[in-house]
N, C-alpha and C positions, 0 to 999 in steps of 0.2 A: 222820714222815708228817703228824701233826696237832699236834705240839708240846705234849704233855701226859704224864701218868702213864698207863702201860698195864699191864694185868694179862694174864698168859699162862696157858694151860692146856696142859700137856705141850708147851710151846714154841710154841703157836699163839695169836695175838691173840684175846682174849676180850672185853675191854671196857677203857675208859679214860676219862680226863677231859681236856678241852682247851678250846679257844676258846669255842664257843657252848654248851657243856654237857658231857654225857656221851655217849660213843660206845659202841655195842654192835655187835659183829660177829655178825649173825644168819644170814647165808648168803642166797644168792639165792632159795632156795625159801620162806623165811619173811619176805622183805623186805616184801612187800605187807601181810602180817599185822602186822608190826612198825610200819609206817607208820600203821596204823589206831589205834594206841595214843595215849593223851592225851600231848601234848607232843612227839611224835616228828616228825622231818623228815628228808628225804634228806640224805645226807652229800655235799656238793658242795665240791670243792677246785679252784680255778682254772677254774671252769666245767665240770668233769668230775664226773658223778654216779657215786659208788661204790656200785654195786648190791651188796646184802648187808651194808651198813653203814648205821646210822642214828644221828643225833644226837637226844638227848632232853633237854628242858629240865629242869634240876635241880629245879624246883618240882614237876614231875610225877613225880619219883622218890621216892615215899614208900611205906613199908610193902609191901603185896602187889604194888603196881605195880613196885617195884624188884626184888622177888624174881622176878616173872614175866619181866622183861627179862633178868635174870641167867640164869634157867633157859633162856630162849630162846637166848641166846648160848652157854651151856654145852652145850646140845643140839647146836648146830652144831659148836663147837670140839671136842667130845668125839668126833665122828665122823671128824675129820681125823687123819691119821697123825702120830704123835709125831715131833717134829723132834729130830735128834741135836744134842748140844751141840758147839759149836766153841770150843775153848779157844785163847786167844791166849797165847803164851809171853812176850811182852814186858810186858804189863800184867796186873795182877790186876783182877778184876771189882770195880767200885766198890760200896760199901755206902752207901746213902743213908739219911739220917735224915728220916722223915716224921712230924711231930708227935709226937716222942718214942718212936717205935717203929722198930726196925731193919728194913729191907726189902732183901733180896738179890734182884735181878731174876732170877737164874738158879735160885733155889730154887722147887721146885714149891709151888703155893699151893692149899689146899683151897677148895672152894666157900664154906664158911662164913667163912674168913679173907677171901676176896675180897669177899664180900657185906658183911662188917663194914667193910672198907676203903672200899668204894663208898659205904656209908651214911654213914661219917664225912665223905667228900668232899661228899656231898649236904648234910649238916648244915652243913659249913663254907661252902659256896657260898650256901646260903639265908640264913645269918646276915649276909652282906655286904649 
């Protein structure tokens, strides 16, 4: 959808990184509050605004600001029903190597692991 790395919580999109920065799925009810945060902007793809999703500038994702955005996204994704896994018999799920650590997209990720991964991506982008 946005061409980047995505983190899931119980099979639902939580946050990710892509084109203009980091994407957080905060839900329609928290959309206005998320846009008030420093560095946040609407997620617009091909002229369509995706309400409930926000892009955040990597420079604005430091310390407590990042934790707050992840918590906001986790609050929304945590209320969504868990998606069942769909297994394909032809192919095995791929295992990607991201900066020296193995990441299996189908594996449940704890909030701490996701937060660490997002912080690494923030650091990586701000060094460029």
